[in-house]
TIVO-2410 file (N, C-alpha, C; in nm, 3 decimals):
# residues 81
REC num residu      c1      c2      c3 atome chaine
REC   1      M  -2.734   0.952  -2.062     N      A
REC   1      M  -2.822   0.920  -1.953    CA      A
REC   1      M  -2.763   0.963  -1.819     C      A
REC   2      G  -2.634   0.996  -1.815     N      A
REC   2      G  -2.570   1.037  -1.691    CA      A
REC   2      G  -2.605   1.180  -1.655     C      A
REC   3      I  -2.543   1.228  -1.550     N      A
REC   3      I  -2.566   1.364  -1.503    CA      A
REC   3      I  -2.476   1.458  -1.583     C      A
REC   4      S  -2.537   1.562  -1.638     N      A
REC   4      S  -2.459   1.657  -1.717    CA      A
REC   4      S  -2.397   1.762  -1.627     C      A
REC   5      I  -2.308   1.841  -1.684     N      A
REC   5      I  -2.241   1.946  -1.608    CA      A
REC   5      I  -2.340   2.051  -1.561     C      A
REC   6      W  -2.444   2.077  -1.638     N      A
REC   6      W  -2.544   2.177  -1.598    CA      A
REC   6      W  -2.622   2.131  -1.477     C      A
REC   7      Q  -2.653   2.004  -1.472     N      A
REC   7      Q  -2.726   1.951  -1.356    CA      A
REC   7      Q  -2.639   1.960  -1.231     C      A
REC   8      L  -2.510   1.931  -1.243     N      A
REC   8      L  -2.418   1.942  -1.130    CA      A
REC   8      L  -2.406   2.086  -1.082     C      A
REC   9      L  -2.403   2.182  -1.175     N      A
REC   9      L  -2.394   2.324  -1.137    CA      A
REC   9      L  -2.521   2.369  -1.064     C      A
REC  10      I  -2.636   2.322  -1.108     N      A
REC  10      I  -2.762   2.357  -1.041    CA      A
REC  10      I  -2.762   2.299  -0.900     C      A
REC  11      I  -2.719   2.174  -0.884     N      A
REC  11      I  -2.713   2.112  -0.751    CA      A
REC  11      I  -2.617   2.188  -0.661     C      A
REC  12      L  -2.502   2.229  -0.715     N      A
REC  12      L  -2.404   2.305  -0.638    CA      A
REC  12      L  -2.462   2.440  -0.595     C      A
REC  13      A  -2.534   2.506  -0.683     N      A
REC  13      A  -2.596   2.635  -0.648    CA      A
REC  13      A  -2.699   2.617  -0.536     C      A
REC  14      I  -2.778   2.512  -0.543     N      A
REC  14      I  -2.879   2.488  -0.439    CA      A
REC  14      I  -2.811   2.459  -0.305     C      A
REC  15      V  -2.705   2.380  -0.307     N      A
REC  15      V  -2.633   2.348  -0.183    CA      A
REC  15      V  -2.572   2.474  -0.124     C      A
REC  16      L  -2.515   2.561  -0.208     N      A
REC  16      L  -2.458   2.688  -0.160    CA      A
REC  16      L  -2.566   2.777  -0.098     C      A
REC  17      L  -2.683   2.779  -0.158     N      A
REC  17      L  -2.792   2.860  -0.102    CA      A
REC  17      L  -2.840   2.805   0.032     C      A
REC  18      L  -2.846   2.672   0.043     N      A
REC  18      L  -2.896   2.611   0.166    CA      A
REC  18      L  -2.797   2.624   0.282     C      A
REC  19      F  -2.672   2.597   0.256     N      A
REC  19      F  -2.574   2.591   0.364    CA      A
REC  19      F  -2.484   2.713   0.375     C      A
REC  20      G  -2.462   2.782   0.267     N      A
REC  20      G  -2.375   2.898   0.269    CA      A
REC  20      G  -2.230   2.857   0.246     C      A
REC  21      A  -2.151   2.949   0.194     N      A
REC  21      A  -2.013   2.921   0.157    CA      A
REC  21      A  -1.926   2.897   0.281     C      A
REC  22      K  -1.953   2.971   0.390     N      A
REC  22      K  -1.870   2.957   0.510    CA      A
REC  22      K  -1.885   2.817   0.571     C      A
REC  23      R  -2.007   2.770   0.582     N      A
REC  23      R  -2.030   2.637   0.640    CA      A
REC  23      R  -1.969   2.528   0.552     C      A
REC  24      L  -1.983   2.541   0.420     N      A
REC  24      L  -1.925   2.441   0.330    CA      A
REC  24      L  -1.771   2.441   0.340     C      A
REC  25      R  -1.713   2.560   0.356     N      A
REC  25      R  -1.567   2.569   0.371    CA      A
REC  25      R  -1.525   2.499   0.501     C      A
REC  26      N  -1.600   2.519   0.609     N      A
REC  26      N  -1.569   2.453   0.736    CA      A
REC  26      N  -1.583   2.301   0.724     C      A
REC  27      V  -1.687   2.256   0.657     N      A
REC  27      V  -1.708   2.113   0.639    CA      A
REC  27      V  -1.593   2.055   0.555     C      A
REC  28      G  -1.553   2.127   0.453     N      A
REC  28      G  -1.441   2.081   0.370    CA      A
REC  28      G  -1.311   2.073   0.449     C      A
REC  29      G  -1.286   2.173   0.533     N      A
REC  29      G  -1.165   2.171   0.617    CA      A
REC  29      G  -1.167   2.058   0.717     C      A
REC  30      D  -1.283   2.035   0.779     N      A
REC  30      D  -1.297   1.924   0.875    CA      A
REC  30      D  -1.278   1.789   0.806     C      A
REC  31      L  -1.332   1.777   0.687     N      A
REC  31      L  -1.317   1.653   0.612    CA      A
REC  31      L  -1.171   1.631   0.574     C      A
REC  32      G  -1.103   1.737   0.534     N      A
REC  32      G  -0.961   1.726   0.501    CA      A
REC  32      G  -0.877   1.685   0.621     C      A
REC  33      Q  -0.906   1.741   0.738     N      A
REC  33      Q  -0.832   1.703   0.859    CA      A
REC  33      Q  -0.860   1.559   0.897     C      A
REC  34      A  -0.983   1.514   0.877     N      A
REC  34      A  -1.018   1.375   0.910    CA      A
REC  34      A  -0.943   1.279   0.818     C      A
REC  35      V  -0.935   1.312   0.691     N      A
REC  35      V  -0.863   1.226   0.596    CA      A
REC  35      V  -0.715   1.224   0.629     C      A
REC  36      K  -0.658   1.339   0.663     N      A
REC  36      K  -0.517   1.347   0.700    CA      A
REC  36      K  -0.488   1.264   0.825     C      A
REC  37      G  -0.574   1.276   0.925     N      A
REC  37      G  -0.558   1.197   1.047    CA      A
REC  37      G  -0.568   1.048   1.020     C      A
REC  38      F  -0.659   1.009   0.931     N      A
REC  38      F  -0.675   0.869   0.896    CA      A
REC  38      F  -0.550   0.816   0.827     C      A
REC  39      K  -0.495   0.893   0.733     N      A
REC  39      K  -0.374   0.851   0.662    CA      A
REC  39      K  -0.256   0.839   0.759     C      A
REC  40      D  -0.244   0.935   0.850     N      A
REC  40      D  -0.134   0.930   0.948    CA      A
REC  40      D  -0.146   0.807   1.037     C      A
REC  41      S  -0.267   0.774   1.081     N      A
REC  41      S  -0.284   0.657   1.167    CA      A
REC  41      S  -0.258   0.529   1.089     C      A
REC  42      M  -0.290   0.526   0.961     N      A
REC  42      M  -0.262   0.407   0.879    CA      A
REC  42      M  -0.112   0.388   0.864     C      A
REC  43      K  -0.038   0.498   0.842     N      A
REC  43      K   0.108   0.489   0.829    CA      A
REC  43      K   0.169   0.442   0.960     C      A
REC  44      E   0.119   0.494   1.072     N      A
REC  44      E   0.169   0.456   1.204    CA      A
REC  44      E   0.142   0.308   1.231     C      A
REC  45      D   0.023   0.263   1.194     N      A
REC  45      D  -0.013   0.123   1.214    CA      A
REC  45      D   0.075   0.032   1.129     C      A
REC  46      E   0.102   0.072   1.005     N      A
REC  46      E   0.187  -0.010   0.918    CA      A
REC  46      E   0.330  -0.014   0.970     C      A
REC  47      S   0.379   0.097   1.025     N      A
REC  47      S   0.515   0.096   1.078    CA      A
REC  47      S   0.524   0.006   1.201     C      A
REC  48      K   0.418   0.001   1.282     N      A
REC  48      K   0.416  -0.090   1.397    CA      A
REC  48      K   0.415  -0.235   1.350     C      A
REC  49      K   0.338  -0.263   1.244     N      A
REC  49      K   0.332  -0.400   1.191    CA      A
REC  49      K   0.469  -0.439   1.134     C      A
REC  50      D   0.535  -0.346   1.063     N      A
REC  50      D   0.666  -0.375   1.007    CA      A
REC  50      D   0.767  -0.404   1.117     C      A
REC  51      A   0.763  -0.325   1.224     N      A
REC  51      A   0.856  -0.346   1.335    CA      A
REC  51      A   0.829  -0.481   1.401     C      A
REC  52      A   0.702  -0.515   1.418     N      A
REC  52      A   0.667  -0.644   1.480    CA      A
REC  52      A   0.710  -0.760   1.391     C      A
REC  53      S   0.692  -0.747   1.261     N      A
REC  53      S   0.732  -0.856   1.172    CA      A
REC  53      S   0.884  -0.868   1.166     C      A
REC  54      D   0.956  -0.754   1.174     N      A
REC  54      D   1.102  -0.759   1.178    CA      A
REC  54      D   1.151  -0.831   1.303     C      A
REC  55      Q   1.087  -0.804   1.417     N      A
REC  55      Q   1.125  -0.871   1.541    CA      A
REC  55      Q   1.094  -1.020   1.533     C      A
REC  56      R   0.981  -1.054   1.472     N      A
REC  56      R   0.944  -1.194   1.459    CA      A
REC  56      R   1.043  -1.268   1.369     C      A
REC  57      I   1.085  -1.204   1.260     N      A
REC  57      I   1.182  -1.264   1.169    CA      A
REC  57      I   1.316  -1.282   1.239     C      A
REC  58      E   1.358  -1.182   1.316     N      A
REC  58      E   1.485  -1.192   1.388    CA      A
REC  58      E   1.481  -1.304   1.491     C      A
REC  59      S   1.369  -1.319   1.560     N      A
REC  59      S   1.360  -1.425   1.661    CA      A
REC  59      S   1.356  -1.562   1.594     C      A
REC  60      Q   1.294  -1.572   1.479     N      A
REC  60      Q   1.289  -1.699   1.408    CA      A
REC  60      Q   1.426  -1.735   1.351     C      A
REC  61      S   1.500  -1.636   1.306     N      A
REC  61      S   1.633  -1.664   1.252    CA      A
REC  61      S   1.731  -1.700   1.362     C      A
REC  62      A   1.707  -1.655   1.484     N      A
REC  62      A   1.794  -1.689   1.597    CA      A
REC  62      A   1.770  -1.832   1.644     C      A
REC  63      E   1.650  -1.883   1.634     N      A
REC  63      E   1.618  -2.018   1.680    CA      A
REC  63      E   1.694  -2.126   1.604     C      A
REC  64      P   1.703  -2.124   1.472     N      A
REC  64      P   1.775  -2.230   1.402    CA      A
REC  64      P   1.923  -2.237   1.439     C      A
REC  65      E   1.985  -2.125   1.470     N      A
REC  65      E   2.126  -2.126   1.510    CA      A
REC  65      E   2.143  -2.205   1.639     C      A
REC  66      E   2.053  -2.184   1.734     N      A
REC  66      E   2.060  -2.256   1.861    CA      A
REC  66      E   2.036  -2.405   1.838     C      A
REC  67      T   1.942  -2.437   1.750     N      A
REC  67      T   1.912  -2.576   1.720    CA      A
REC  67      T   2.032  -2.642   1.654     C      A
REC  68      T   2.099  -2.572   1.564     N      A
REC  68      T   2.216  -2.626   1.497    CA      A
REC  68      T   2.327  -2.653   1.598     C      A
REC  69      Q   2.346  -2.563   1.691     N      A
REC  69      Q   2.449  -2.583   1.792    CA      A
REC  69      Q   2.415  -2.703   1.880     C      A
REC  70      S   2.290  -2.722   1.915     N      A
REC  70      S   2.249  -2.836   1.996    CA      A
REC  70      S   2.272  -2.966   1.920     C      A
REC  71      A   2.241  -2.969   1.793     N      A
REC  71      A   2.261  -3.088   1.712    CA      A
REC  71      A   2.409  -3.120   1.701     C      A
REC  72      T   2.494  -3.021   1.691     N      A
REC  72      T   2.638  -3.043   1.684    CA      A
REC  72      T   2.688  -3.102   1.814     C      A
REC  73      N   2.638  -3.053   1.925     N      A
REC  73      N   2.679  -3.105   2.056    CA      A
REC  73      N   2.637  -3.251   2.072     C      A
REC  74      V   2.520  -3.288   2.025     N      A
REC  74      V   2.472  -3.426   2.035    CA      A
REC  74      V   2.560  -3.515   1.949     C      A
REC  75      T   2.596  -3.470   1.831     N      A
REC  75      T   2.681  -3.549   1.742    CA      A
REC  75      T   2.817  -3.569   1.803     C      A
REC  76      S   2.876  -3.465   1.861     N      A
REC  76      S   3.008  -3.478   1.920    CA      A
REC  76      S   3.003  -3.567   2.045     C      A
REC  77      D   2.891  -3.570   2.119     N      A
REC  77      D   2.877  -3.659   2.233    CA      A
REC  77      D   2.874  -3.805   2.188     C      A
REC  78      K   2.811  -3.833   2.076     N      A
REC  78      K   2.806  -3.969   2.025    CA      A
REC  78      K   2.945  -4.017   1.985     C      A
REC  79      D   3.022  -3.925   1.928     N      A
REC  79      D   3.158  -3.959   1.886    CA      A
REC  79      D   3.246  -3.993   2.004     C      A
REC  80      K   3.222  -3.932   2.119     N      A
REC  80      K   3.301  -3.955   2.238    CA      A
REC  80      K   3.276  -4.095   2.295     C      A
REC  81      V   3.156  -4.147   2.278     N      A
REC  81      V   3.119  -4.275   2.338    CA      A
REC  81      V   3.174  -4.386   2.259     C      A
***
């Protein structure tokens, strides 16, 4: 019930007659450049997200150290009294 190879060849022949090989080649090249640009922007966006998450993790890991030092100072102050 699906489309056979002969039906696809007939459709391809009609498209070639309507648009011509040169125009289809240009459309294919433009489509390829668009896909490449999309992939490049996705990689760039992911690298920005990774850098932002690394900075967030570093800032979060720095906060507990400061909190630990403050708690130690409070404990040592109690011991002095």
